[in-house]
LUMSEVEX-677736 format. One line per field, with one value per residue (C-alpha): x, y, z; residue in three letters; chain; residue number from 1. Coordinates in Angstrom, 1 decimal, padded with zeros to 4 digits, always signed. Layout:
N
east: c(X/...)
north: c(Y/...)
up: c(Z/...)
kemar: c(ALA/...)
zase: c(A/...)
sevo: c(NUM/...)
END
This chain:
552
east: c(-063.1/-064.1/-063.2/-061.6/-059.9/-058.6/-055.0/-053.7/-049.9/-047.7/-046.1/-048.2/-051.9/-054.9/-054.7/-057.4/-056.3/-057.8/-058.7/-056.0/-053.1/-049.8/-048.1/-045.1/-047.0/-047.7/-044.0/-044.1/-046.3/-043.6/-041.3/-039.5/-038.2/-034.4/-033.8/-035.2/-038.4/-038.0/-041.5/-044.7/-047.0/-050.7/-052.8/-049.8/-049.3/-046.0/-046.3/-044.0/-044.1/-046.0/-049.0/-052.2/-054.3/-057.9/-059.7/-059.2/-056.1/-053.2/-049.8/-046.3/-043.2/-040.2/-036.6/-033.2/-033.4/-036.1/-035.9/-038.6/-036.7/-033.4/-035.1/-036.5/-033.1/-031.3/-034.0/-033.8/-030.0/-029.9/-032.3/-029.9/-026.9/-028.5/-029.5/-026.1/-024.3/-026.6/-025.7/-022.0/-021.7/-024.7/-025.6/-024.1/-025.9/-026.0/-026.7/-027.2/-026.1/-026.1/-025.2/-021.6/-020.3/-022.0/-023.0/-024.4/-022.2/-023.0/-021.4/-021.5/-021.2/-019.5/-018.2/-014.8/-013.3/-014.6/-012.0/-011.8/-012.0/-015.3/-016.8/-015.6/-017.3/-020.6/-020.4/-019.7/-022.8/-024.9/-023.8/-024.7/-028.3/-028.4/-027.1/-029.8/-032.4/-034.1/-037.6/-038.5/-042.2/-044.6/-047.3/-049.9/-050.2/-051.6/-049.2/-048.9/-047.7/-045.2/-043.8/-043.1/-041.4/-039.2/-038.2/-037.2/-035.1/-033.4/-035.0/-036.7/-035.7/-038.3/-041.2/-041.6/-042.3/-045.4/-047.3/-047.4/-049.1/-052.9/-053.8/-053.9/-052.2/-048.8/-046.7/-043.7/-041.1/-039.5/-036.3/-035.5/-035.7/-035.3/-038.2/-038.1/-040.7/-040.2/-041.2/-041.8/-041.8/-038.9/-037.8/-039.6/-036.3/-032.7/-031.5/-032.3/-029.6/-026.4/-024.7/-023.2/-019.9/-019.3/-016.3/-014.5/-014.5/-013.0/-014.8/-017.7/-018.6/-019.8/-022.5/-021.4/-024.1/-024.3/-025.3/-028.7/-027.3/-025.2/-027.0/-024.7/-021.4/-020.0/-018.1/-014.7/-015.0/-014.3/-013.3/-015.4/-013.5/-015.0/-018.6/-017.9/-016.6/-019.8/-021.9/-019.6/-020.3/-024.0/-023.9/-022.1/-024.8/-027.4/-025.7/-025.5/-029.2/-030.1/-031.8/-030.6/-033.8/-037.4/-038.4/-035.9/-037.0/-040.6/-039.8/-037.9/-040.8/-043.4/-041.4/-039.6/-041.4/-040.0/-038.7/-035.5/-034.6/-035.2/-033.0/-030.1/-030.3/-030.4/-027.4/-025.4/-026.1/-025.1/-021.9/-020.9/-021.7/-019.6/-016.7/-016.8/-016.9/-013.9/-012.0/-012.6/-011.6/-008.4/-007.4/-008.9/-005.6/-005.7/-009.4/-011.3/-014.3/-016.6/-018.5/-021.6/-023.1/-025.4/-028.3/-031.9/-033.6/-030.4/-031.1/-028.4/-030.1/-030.6/-027.2/-025.6/-027.5/-026.4/-022.9/-022.9/-024.0/-021.1/-018.7/-019.8/-019.1/-015.5/-015.3/-015.8/-018.5/-019.9/-020.9/-023.3/-023.0/-025.9/-024.9/-028.3/-027.3/-024.5/-026.8/-026.0/-028.8/-031.6/-030.7/-027.3/-028.5/-027.5/-030.3/-030.7/-031.2/-035.0/-034.4/-035.3/-033.2/-030.7/-030.3/-028.4/-025.6/-022.3/-022.4/-025.6/-023.3/-021.1/-018.0/-015.7/-017.6/-018.0/-014.3/-013.4/-015.6/-014.1/-010.6/-011.3/-013.1/-010.3/-007.8/-009.7/-011.3/-014.9/-017.4/-020.9/-023.0/-025.2/-028.9/-030.6/-034.1/-035.9/-038.9/-036.9/-034.2/-031.4/-028.7/-029.0/-026.8/-028.6/-025.7/-025.2/-021.6/-019.6/-016.1/-014.8/-013.6/-010.8/-013.2/-015.4/-015.6/-017.4/-020.0/-021.4/-024.2/-025.0/-025.0/-021.7/-019.8/-017.6/-016.7/-013.4/-014.3/-016.8/-013.9/-011.1/-009.2/-009.1/-006.3/-007.4/-005.8/-008.0/-011.2/-013.1/-015.7/-018.6/-020.7/-024.1/-026.6/-029.3/-027.6/-030.0/-028.6/-032.0/-032.9/-036.3/-034.6/-031.2/-031.6/-033.7/-032.1/-033.8/-032.2/-031.2/-033.2/-036.4/-035.8/-035.0/-038.0/-040.3/-038.7/-039.2/-042.8/-043.6/-041.7/-043.0/-046.6/-046.1/-043.9/-044.7/-048.3/-047.0/-048.9/-047.0/-047.7/-045.9/-042.9/-042.7/-043.1/-040.1/-037.9/-036.1/-035.0/-033.7/-031.8/-030.2/-028.9/-027.4/-025.7/-024.1/-023.3/-023.0/-022.2/-019.0/-017.4/-018.5/-015.2/-013.4/-015.1/-013.0/-015.8/-019.1/-022.2/-025.0/-028.2/-030.4/-032.1/-033.0/-036.5/-037.5/-039.5/-041.8/-042.5/-042.6/-045.1/-047.9/-047.7/-046.5/-048.9/-052.1/-050.4/-049.3/-052.8/-054.2/-052.4/-055.1/-054.3/-054.9/-051.6/-048.2/-046.9/-049.3/-046.8/-044.1/-046.7/-047.9/-044.4/-043.6/-046.8/-046.1/-042.6/-043.9/-046.6/-043.9/-043.2/-045.0/-046.1/-045.0/-046.1/-043.6/-044.2/-040.8/-038.8/-036.7/-037.1/-033.5/-033.8/-033.0/-036.4/-038.1/-036.9/-039.4/-042.3/-042.3/-041.8/-038.1/-036.4/-034.3/-036.8/-040.4)
north: c(-094.0/-096.6/-100.2/-100.3/-097.6/-097.5/-096.3/-095.4/-096.0/-094.3/-096.8/-099.7/-098.9/-099.3/-101.3/-102.0/-101.6/-101.4/-097.8/-096.4/-098.3/-096.4/-095.4/-097.3/-100.6/-099.8/-099.9/-103.7/-103.1/-100.8/-103.7/-101.7/-099.2/-098.7/-096.2/-096.3/-094.3/-091.3/-089.8/-090.0/-087.6/-088.2/-086.4/-084.2/-083.3/-084.4/-086.6/-088.8/-092.6/-093.2/-091.2/-093.2/-093.4/-092.9/-092.3/-093.0/-091.3/-091.2/-092.1/-091.4/-092.3/-089.8/-090.7/-089.0/-088.5/-085.8/-082.4/-083.4/-086.5/-084.7/-082.1/-084.9/-086.6/-083.3/-082.3/-085.7/-085.7/-082.2/-083.5/-086.4/-084.0/-081.8/-084.7/-086.3/-083.0/-082.6/-086.1/-085.8/-082.2/-081.4/-077.8/-077.3/-075.3/-076.2/-073.5/-074.4/-071.6/-072.2/-074.6/-074.8/-077.1/-080.4/-079.9/-077.6/-075.4/-074.7/-073.9/-075.6/-073.5/-075.5/-072.7/-073.2/-073.5/-076.4/-079.0/-081.7/-084.4/-082.9/-083.3/-087.0/-087.7/-086.2/-088.2/-091.4/-090.8/-090.1/-093.4/-095.3/-093.9/-094.8/-098.4/-098.9/-097.7/-095.7/-094.7/-091.1/-090.6/-087.8/-086.7/-083.9/-082.1/-078.9/-076.0/-075.9/-079.5/-078.8/-075.9/-078.1/-080.7/-078.1/-076.7/-080.1/-080.6/-077.3/-075.7/-072.6/-070.5/-072.4/-071.5/-068.0/-069.4/-071.3/-068.0/-067.8/-071.2/-070.6/-074.1/-074.8/-078.2/-078.7/-081.7/-082.6/-085.4/-087.5/-089.6/-091.2/-088.5/-085.7/-083.7/-081.4/-079.0/-079.5/-077.6/-080.8/-084.6/-086.7/-090.3/-093.0/-094.2/-093.2/-096.3/-094.5/-091.8/-093.8/-091.7/-088.5/-087.2/-084.6/-082.5/-080.0/-076.7/-073.9/-072.5/-074.9/-078.0/-079.1/-081.8/-083.4/-085.0/-087.3/-086.0/-086.9/-089.0/-091.1/-091.2/-093.8/-091.9/-088.7/-086.9/-085.4/-082.1/-079.0/-075.9/-072.8/-070.1/-067.1/-068.3/-068.9/-065.3/-064.0/-065.9/-064.6/-061.0/-061.7/-063.0/-059.8/-057.7/-059.6/-058.8/-055.1/-055.0/-057.2/-059.6/-063.2/-065.2/-064.8/-064.2/-061.4/-059.9/-060.0/-058.4/-055.5/-055.0/-054.9/-052.7/-050.3/-050.7/-051.4/-048.0/-047.9/-051.5/-051.1/-048.0/-049.6/-052.9/-051.0/-048.9/-052.1/-053.0/-049.6/-049.6/-053.0/-052.1/-048.9/-050.9/-053.2/-050.2/-048.7/-051.9/-052.0/-048.3/-048.9/-051.5/-049.9/-049.8/-053.6/-054.4/-054.1/-056.3/-057.0/-060.3/-060.7/-064.1/-065.8/-068.2/-067.4/-064.5/-063.2/-059.7/-059.5/-056.9/-054.4/-055.1/-054.4/-051.1/-050.0/-051.0/-048.9/-045.9/-046.3/-046.8/-043.5/-041.9/-043.1/-041.6/-044.9/-045.4/-048.9/-050.4/-053.3/-056.2/-058.7/-062.4/-063.1/-061.4/-063.9/-067.0/-069.4/-069.7/-071.9/-074.9/-075.0/-074.8/-077.9/-080.2/-081.5/-085.1/-084.8/-083.4/-079.8/-076.8/-076.2/-072.4/-072.6/-074.6/-072.8/-074.2/-072.1/-069.1/-068.2/-067.9/-067.4/-064.3/-063.1/-063.4/-061.8/-058.8/-058.5/-058.5/-055.8/-053.6/-053.9/-053.0/-049.9/-051.3/-050.8/-053.7/-054.1/-055.5/-058.5/-058.7/-062.0/-062.2/-064.6/-064.8/-066.1/-067.8/-066.2/-063.6/-060.3/-057.3/-053.9/-051.5/-050.9/-050.0/-049.9/-048.6/-048.1/-044.7/-044.4/-044.4/-047.2/-050.5/-053.6/-055.1/-058.6/-060.2/-063.8/-067.3/-068.3/-065.2/-067.0/-069.8/-068.8/-070.8/-068.0/-065.5/-067.8/-065.2/-062.6/-062.9/-063.4/-060.2/-058.2/-059.7/-058.9/-061.5/-061.0/-063.7/-062.6/-064.7/-064.2/-065.8/-065.1/-064.8/-065.5/-068.8/-069.9/-070.8/-072.0/-075.4/-074.7/-072.6/-070.9/-072.3/-069.7/-071.7/-070.9/-067.2/-067.3/-069.4/-067.0/-064.0/-065.9/-066.7/-063.0/-061.8/-064.5/-063.6/-059.9/-059.8/-063.0/-063.8/-067.2/-068.8/-070.0/-073.5/-072.8/-071.5/-074.4/-076.8/-075.5/-074.8/-078.2/-077.6/-074.1/-075.7/-078.3/-075.6/-073.7/-076.8/-077.3/-073.8/-071.6/-073.2/-075.0/-071.7/-069.5/-069.7/-068.3/-064.9/-061.9/-060.8/-062.1/-060.0/-061.1/-059.7/-061.0/-058.3/-059.2/-057.8/-059.0/-062.1/-060.0/-058.0/-060.9/-062.8/-060.3/-061.2/-064.8/-066.3/-065.7/-067.0/-070.2/-070.6/-071.0/-074.4/-077.0/-080.4/-082.2/-080.8/-082.3/-078.8/-078.5/-080.1/-077.4/-074.6/-075.9/-076.1/-072.5/-071.2/-072.7/-071.3/-067.8/-068.0/-067.3/-063.9/-060.7/-059.0/-055.5/-053.5/-052.3/-048.5/-047.9/-050.0/-047.6/-047.6/-048.8/-051.8/-055.2/-056.3/-053.9/-056.1/-058.6/-056.7/-053.9/-050.1/-050.3/-047.1/-049.3/-051.7/-050.3)
up: c(+000.9/-001.7/-001.2/-004.7/-006.8/-010.4/-010.7/-014.1/-013.8/-016.4/-018.7/-017.3/-017.6/-015.2/-012.0/-009.5/-005.9/-002.4/-001.3/+000.9/-000.7/-000.2/-003.5/-002.3/-002.8/-006.4/-007.3/-007.8/-010.9/-012.5/-013.6/-016.3/-013.8/-014.0/-011.2/-007.7/-007.3/-004.9/-005.1/-007.0/-008.9/-008.1/-010.7/-011.4/-007.7/-006.2/-003.2/-001.1/-001.6/+001.6/+000.3/+000.5/-002.7/-001.7/-005.1/-008.8/-010.0/-012.4/-011.0/-012.2/-010.2/-010.2/-009.8/-009.9/-013.6/-013.1/-011.4/-009.0/-008.0/-007.5/-005.3/-003.1/-002.9/-002.0/+000.5/+002.3/+002.3/+004.0/+006.6/+007.3/+007.4/+010.0/+012.1/+011.9/+012.8/+015.8/+017.0/+016.4/+017.7/+020.0/+019.8/+016.3/+013.7/+010.0/+007.4/+003.8/+001.5/-002.2/-005.1/-006.1/-008.8/-008.5/-004.9/-002.2/-000.1/+003.6/+006.9/+010.4/+013.5/+016.3/+018.6/+017.0/+013.6/+011.5/+010.6/+007.9/+010.6/+011.8/+008.3/+008.1/+011.4/+010.2/+006.9/+008.8/+011.0/+007.9/+006.3/+009.5/+009.3/+005.6/+006.2/+008.7/+006.2/+008.9/+007.9/+007.1/+007.9/+007.1/+009.5/+009.1/+012.5/+013.9/+013.8/+017.6/+017.6/+014.8/+016.7/+019.7/+017.6/+015.8/+019.1/+020.3/+017.2/+017.7/+014.6/+016.1/+013.1/+010.9/+013.1/+011.8/+008.3/+009.6/+009.9/+006.1/+005.8/+005.5/+006.7/+010.5/+009.7/+008.1/+007.1/+009.3/+008.5/+011.2/+011.0/+014.3/+017.0/+014.4/+013.1/+010.0/+008.5/+004.8/+001.6/-000.4/-000.2/+001.1/+000.4/+002.5/+004.1/+004.4/+002.5/-000.8/-000.1/-000.7/-003.4/-002.0/-000.6/+002.1/+001.3/+003.7/+001.9/+004.0/+006.0/+005.5/+003.5/+000.1/-000.1/-003.4/-005.6/-008.6/-012.0/-013.4/-016.2/-013.8/-010.4/-008.9/-009.3/-007.7/-010.5/-009.9/-008.1/-010.3/-008.4/-009.2/-007.4/-009.2/-008.7/-005.0/-004.7/-006.3/-003.8/-001.0/-002.2/-002.4/+001.2/+002.3/+000.6/+002.5/+005.8/+004.9/+004.0/+007.0/+004.7/+004.7/+004.4/+003.3/+007.0/+007.4/+004.0/+005.1/+008.4/+006.7/+004.2/+007.0/+009.4/+007.1/+003.8/+000.4/-000.9/+001.1/+000.5/-003.2/-003.4/-001.6/-003.5/-006.8/-005.6/-005.1/-008.7/-010.0/-008.0/-009.3/-013.0/-012.5/-011.2/-014.2/-016.5/-014.7/-015.0/-018.8/-019.1/-017.2/-019.8/-022.8/-024.6/-025.1/-024.8/-028.1/-027.5/-024.5/-024.6/-022.3/-021.7/-019.1/-018.8/-019.7/-017.8/-016.3/-017.4/-020.0/-022.1/-019.3/-017.9/-021.4/-021.6/-018.1/-018.7/-021.9/-019.9/-017.5/-020.3/-021.8/-018.5/-019.0/-022.4/-024.2/-026.9/-027.0/-030.4/-030.0/-032.5/-032.6/-033.0/-034.4/-037.6/-038.0/-038.1/-041.0/-043.6/-042.4/-044.6/-043.0/-039.4/-037.4/-036.1/-032.5/-031.5/-032.3/-035.8/-034.9/-035.8/-033.0/-033.0/-029.7/-031.3/-031.8/-035.4/-036.0/-036.1/-039.1/-037.1/-040.1/-041.2/-037.6/-036.8/-040.2/-039.3/-035.8/-037.1/-039.7/-037.2/-034.7/-037.4/-038.4/-041.5/-042.6/-042.9/-044.3/-041.4/-042.2/-041.4/-040.8/-042.1/-039.7/-042.1/-045.0/-042.9/-044.9/-044.4/-046.2/-046.7/-046.8/-047.1/-043.3/-043.0/-039.8/-038.9/-035.4/-034.2/-031.7/-028.6/-029.9/-028.2/-029.6/-027.3/-028.1/-026.1/-026.6/-025.1/-026.7/-025.5/-023.0/-025.5/-027.1/-030.2/-031.0/-031.2/-032.0/-034.2/-031.4/-028.8/-025.2/-024.1/-026.5/-025.1/-021.9/-020.9/-018.5/-017.0/-015.7/-013.7/-011.1/-008.0/-005.3/-001.8/-000.2/+001.5/+002.8/+006.1/+007.2/+005.6/+002.5/-000.2/-003.1/-006.3/-008.9/-011.4/-009.5/-009.7/-013.4/-014.4/-012.4/-014.3/-017.5/-016.9/-016.2/-019.3/-021.6/-020.7/-021.1/-024.2/-026.1/-025.0/-023.7/-020.8/-017.7/-018.9/-022.2/-020.4/-017.9/-020.8/-022.7/-019.6/-019.6/-023.2/-022.2/-019.2/-021.5/-023.7/-020.8/-019.5/-022.9/-024.0/-021.0/-017.6/-018.8/-019.7/-016.8/-014.9/-017.9/-017.4/-016.5/-014.1/-012.9/-012.3/-010.0/-011.4/-008.5/-006.4/-002.8/-003.0/-006.5/-005.7/-003.6/-006.7/-009.2/-007.0/-007.8/-011.5/-011.4/-008.9/-010.9/-014.1/-012.3/-010.8/-014.3/-014.9/-014.1/-012.4/-015.7/-017.2/-016.5/-015.8/-012.8/-010.5/-011.1/-011.0/-007.6/-006.3/-007.4/-006.0/-002.6/-002.7/-003.6/-000.8/+001.8/+000.4/+001.5/-001.8/-002.8/-005.8/-008.4/-008.1/-006.4/-008.8/-010.9/-014.7/-015.3/-012.9/-014.3/-013.0/-015.4/-018.2/-016.9/-015.4/-017.9/-018.1/-018.6/-019.8/-022.1/-023.6/-023.5)
kemar: c(MET/PRO/ASP/SER/ILE/ALA/VAL/ASP/LEU/ALA/GLY/VAL/GLY/LYS/ILE/LEU/LEU/PRO/GLY/GLY/THR/PRO/ALA/LEU/ASN/VAL/LEU/SER/TYR/ASP/ARG/GLN/ARG/LYS/LEU/PRO/ALA/LEU/GLY/VAL/LYS/VAL/ASN/ASN/ALA/LEU/LYS/ASP/LEU/ARG/PHE/LYS/LEU/GLU/SER/ASP/CYS/ARG/LEU/GLU/PHE/VAL/ASP/TYR/GLY/SER/GLU/ASP/GLY/ARG/ARG/ILE/TYR/VAL/ARG/SER/LEU/ILE/MET/LEU/LEU/VAL/ARG/ALA/ALA/SER/GLU/VAL/PHE/PRO/GLY/SER/ALA/VAL/SER/VAL/LYS/HIS/SER/LEU/GLY/ASN/GLY/ILE/TYR/GLY/VAL/ILE/LYS/LEU/GLY/ARG/ALA/LEU/ARG/GLU/GLN/ASP/ILE/ARG/GLN/ILE/GLU/GLU/ARG/MET/ARG/GLU/ILE/ILE/ALA/ALA/SER/GLU/PRO/ILE/VAL/ARG/ARG/ARG/LEU/HIS/LYS/ASP/GLU/VAL/ILE/LYS/LEU/LEU/MET/ALA/SER/GLY/GLN/ALA/GLU/LYS/ILE/ASP/LEU/LEU/LYS/TYR/ARG/HIS/SER/HIS/GLU/VAL/ASP/ILE/TYR/THR/CYS/GLY/TRP/PHE/HIS/ASP/TYR/SER/TYR/GLY/PRO/MET/VAL/PRO/ASP/ALA/GLY/LEU/LEU/LYS/THR/PHE/ARG/LEU/ARG/PHE/TYR/LEU/PRO/GLY/PHE/ILE/LEU/GLU/LEU/PRO/ARG/GLU/ASP/ASN/PRO/ASP/VAL/ILE/PRO/GLU/TYR/VAL/GLU/GLN/GLY/LYS/LEU/ALA/ASN/VAL/TYR/PHE/GLU/ALA/ASP/LYS/TRP/GLY/LYS/VAL/LEU/ASP/VAL/ARG/SER/VAL/ILE/SER/LEU/ASN/LYS/VAL/LEU/GLN/SER/ARG/GLY/ALA/PRO/GLU/LEU/ILE/ARG/VAL/ALA/GLU/ALA/PHE/HIS/GLU/LYS/LYS/ILE/SER/GLN/ILE/ALA/ASP/LEU/ILE/ALA/ALA/ASN/ILE/ASP/ARG/ILE/ARG/ILE/VAL/LEU/ILE/ALA/GLY/PRO/SER/SER/SER/GLY/LYS/THR/THR/PHE/ALA/GLN/ARG/LEU/ALA/THR/GLN/LEU/ARG/VAL/ASN/GLY/ILE/HIS/PRO/VAL/PRO/ILE/SER/LEU/ASP/ASN/TYR/PHE/VAL/ASP/ARG/ASP/LYS/THR/PRO/LEU/ASP/GLU/LYS/GLY/HIS/TYR/ASP/PHE/GLU/SER/LEU/ASP/ALA/ILE/ASP/ARG/VAL/LEU/PHE/ASN/ASP/HIS/LEU/ILE/LYS/LEU/ILE/GLN/GLY/GLU/GLU/ILE/GLU/GLN/PRO/TYR/PHE/ASN/PHE/LYS/THR/GLY/ARG/ARG/GLU/PHE/ARG/GLY/GLU/LEU/LEU/LYS/LEU/GLN/GLU/THR/ASP/LEU/ILE/VAL/VAL/GLU/GLY/ILE/HIS/GLY/LEU/ASN/ASP/LYS/LEU/THR/SER/SER/ILE/PRO/LEU/GLY/ARG/LYS/PHE/LYS/ILE/TYR/ILE/SER/ALA/LEU/THR/GLN/LEU/ASN/LEU/ASP/VAL/HIS/ASN/ARG/ILE/PRO/THR/THR/ASP/LEU/ARG/ILE/ILE/ARG/ARG/ILE/VAL/ARG/ASP/TYR/ARG/CYS/ARG/ALA/HIS/SER/ALA/ARG/ASP/THR/ILE/LYS/MET/TRP/PRO/SER/VAL/ARG/ARG/GLY/GLU/GLU/ARG/ASN/ILE/PHE/PRO/PHE/GLN/GLU/SER/ALA/ASP/VAL/MET/PHE/ASN/SER/ALA/LEU/VAL/TYR/GLU/LEU/ALA/VAL/LEU/LYS/GLU/VAL/ALA/ASP/PRO/LEU/LEU/ALA/GLU/ILE/ALA/PRO/GLY/PHE/PRO/GLU/HIS/SER/GLU/ALA/ARG/ARG/LEU/ARG/GLU/PHE/LEU/SER/TYR/PHE/VAL/SER/ILE/ASN/ALA/ASP/ASP/VAL/PRO/ALA/ASN/SER/ILE/ILE/ARG/GLU/PHE/ILE/GLY/ASN/SER/CYS/PHE/LEU/ASP)
zase: c(A/A/A/A/A/A/A/A/A/A/A/A/A/A/A/A/A/A/A/A/A/A/A/A/A/A/A/A/A/A/A/A/A/A/A/A/A/A/A/A/A/A/A/A/A/A/A/A/A/A/A/A/A/A/A/A/A/A/A/A/A/A/A/A/A/A/A/A/A/A/A/A/A/A/A/A/A/A/A/A/A/A/A/A/A/A/A/A/A/A/A/A/A/A/A/A/A/A/A/A/A/A/A/A/A/A/A/A/A/A/A/A/A/A/A/A/A/A/A/A/A/A/A/A/A/A/A/A/A/A/A/A/A/A/A/A/A/A/A/A/A/A/A/A/A/A/A/A/A/A/A/A/A/A/A/A/A/A/A/A/A/A/A/A/A/A/A/A/A/A/A/A/A/A/A/A/A/A/A/A/A/A/A/A/A/A/A/A/A/A/A/A/A/A/A/A/A/A/A/A/A/A/A/A/A/A/A/A/A/A/A/A/A/A/A/A/A/A/A/A/A/A/A/A/A/A/A/A/A/A/A/A/A/A/A/A/A/A/A/A/A/A/A/A/A/A/A/A/A/A/A/A/A/A/A/A/A/A/A/A/A/A/A/A/A/A/A/A/A/A/A/A/A/A/A/A/A/A/A/A/A/A/A/A/A/A/A/A/A/A/A/A/A/A/A/A/A/A/A/A/A/A/A/A/A/A/A/A/A/A/A/A/A/A/A/A/A/A/A/A/A/A/A/A/A/A/A/A/A/A/A/A/A/A/A/A/A/A/A/A/A/A/A/A/A/A/A/A/A/A/A/A/A/A/A/A/A/A/A/A/A/A/A/A/A/A/A/A/A/A/A/A/A/A/A/A/A/A/A/A/A/A/A/A/A/A/A/A/A/A/A/A/A/A/A/A/A/A/A/A/A/A/A/A/A/A/A/A/A/A/A/A/A/A/A/A/A/A/A/A/A/A/A/A/A/A/A/A/A/A/A/A/A/A/A/A/A/A/A/A/A/A/A/A/A/A/A/A/A/A/A/A/A/A/A/A/A/A/A/A/A/A/A/A/A/A/A/A/A/A/A/A/A/A/A/A/A/A/A/A/A/A/A/A/A/A/A/A/A/A/A/A/A/A/A/A/A/A/A/A/A/A/A/A/A/A/A/A/A/A/A/A/A/A/A/A/A/A/A/A/A/A/A/A/A/A/A/A/A/A/A/A/A/A/A/A/A/A/A/A/A/A/A/A/A/A/A/A/A/A/A/A)
sevo: c(1/2/3/4/5/6/7/8/9/10/11/12/13/14/15/16/17/18/19/20/21/22/23/24/25/26/27/28/29/30/31/32/33/34/35/36/37/38/39/40/41/42/43/44/45/46/47/48/49/50/51/52/53/54/55/56/57/58/59/60/61/62/63/64/65/66/67/68/69/70/71/72/73/74/75/76/77/78/79/80/81/82/83/84/85/86/87/88/89/90/91/92/93/94/95/96/97/98/99/100/101/102/103/104/105/106/107/108/109/110/111/112/113/114/115/116/117/118/119/120/121/122/123/124/125/126/127/128/129/130/131/132/133/134/135/136/137/138/139/140/141/142/143/144/145/146/147/148/149/150/151/152/153/154/155/156/157/158/159/160/161/162/163/164/165/166/167/168/169/170/171/172/173/174/175/176/177/178/179/180/181/182/183/184/185/186/187/188/189/190/191/192/193/194/195/196/197/198/199/200/201/202/203/204/205/206/207/208/209/210/211/212/213/214/215/216/217/218/219/220/221/222/223/224/225/226/227/228/229/230/231/232/233/234/235/236/237/238/239/240/241/242/243/244/245/246/247/248/249/250/251/252/253/254/255/256/257/258/259/260/261/262/263/264/265/266/267/268/269/270/271/272/273/274/275/276/277/278/279/280/281/282/283/284/285/286/287/288/289/290/291/292/293/294/295/296/297/298/299/300/301/302/303/304/305/306/307/308/309/310/311/312/313/314/315/316/317/318/319/320/321/322/323/324/325/326/327/328/329/330/331/332/333/334/335/336/337/338/339/340/341/342/343/344/345/346/347/348/349/350/351/352/353/354/355/356/357/358/359/360/361/362/363/364/365/366/367/368/369/370/371/372/373/374/375/376/377/378/379/380/381/382/383/384/385/386/387/388/389/390/391/392/393/394/395/396/397/398/399/400/401/402/403/404/405/406/407/408/409/410/411/412/413/414/415/416/417/418/419/420/421/422/423/424/425/426/427/428/429/430/431/432/433/434/435/436/437/438/439/440/441/442/443/444/445/446/447/448/449/450/451/452/453/454/455/456/457/458/459/460/461/462/463/464/465/466/467/468/469/470/471/472/473/474/475/476/477/478/479/480/481/482/483/484/485/486/487/488/489/490/491/492/493/494/495/496/497/498/499/500/501/502/503/504/505/506/507/508/509/510/511/512/513/514/515/516/517/518/519/520/521/522/523/524/525/526/527/528/529/530/531/532/533/534/535/536/537/538/539/540/541/542/543/544/545/546/547/548/549/550/551/552)
END
């Protein structure tokens, strides 16, 4: 290790420091910082703040305003929650399930029914640890030592995952007596974790978190009952398939192989789509338009095609209408805060014309469909006429489908709204969930490379913009849907890994996107790979990996 190293600190410049200086000590140079640093990127690799700098490098601190910072915050809070529950209720078992609203839902097994008072006691203990600013320390140890520590902390279920780590040494974090094998950095001490609330939510809890734009305040909780029911259904499917975590998935794939699991998982999808079609058919006397919306890479296109097939089984003829053809002319397109065309804005759609056409179609009149010429940026009419027959049903797929402003002239009773998203039921282990965003970005990376010749770096670079559009245009309206469809398949990450991992490996350390690529590769490393031969041609996954009977 050199006696002196040059550190290029983002927003500050180059600083000369002694070799071996912890990143935490460099914070004093970052005088313009508004939020507390939670971690640090060293040459675009995410590290905890106690990481020692042993050579020349570029440094960038991350806080709650970034995805990396929020992951560190949540990961550390969950560690604290598990420790506090173990201290207040010895022998208890915490299971983290999924995101819900502005928080994380989970359950705690006590050998009896969980009560609100129990949750208050656990939160009080968490706040005592935070008030004491107890340190959270990372150590790199041999796997055998880590196994002993995990056993001592009552976390035997994490040990199976260690076999998928190629290195003989792994990182373990310690807070007081409690040890945790983590899948990413944690904060250096518990004193940084002050903003949270633990809410009793029958039969478990919700760990409520601040929003990125206001990290010191817990927003008012908004109930999301429909979304909670979809997660409950996904959990039930996981029980049926005997797949609740990556470890159980790997065991099924290694013992029974992929074909049976794929067939049953796909049958779940087909049954659910059939039920949605039956519900529409049972109310077809009043329903004249079906609106399908969901975030990026949810599989909306394949879902719409499969729903159309099931509607035809019910004697209903779906008539798709593309919202793209109702874009306003380019010179009337609204601009975003950076002065770029905002094609995701509701005002980018000619809602007056769209509603006029819907009304005429529903009343049995004929319309001339528009065609939007993306080369010229103008709408054209090419003589394409449309008139609905008695068994016809309008189907519209688009990001604004759940927003009633899009179809303001159509009474609610005449519309049927479907929200679709990939809400994976898998967790890495009982404390580490797989965010739905991770599944969707991996889908998107695979599809963008295959269909648009985009690199994984291109996709990761534009993903924050995609997420901002979803937060603004989709998620606020999801609870207004008549039904929700979960497009996640329990086996799909084992298939996507084969394509996504080499693409992510191409992102070199010199690029800012390397940090996210590295995180996603580590996450995928826990999955046993399977090839796509047994994936049926009508599967939603075919929309991303190719050879779809609907798209290719």
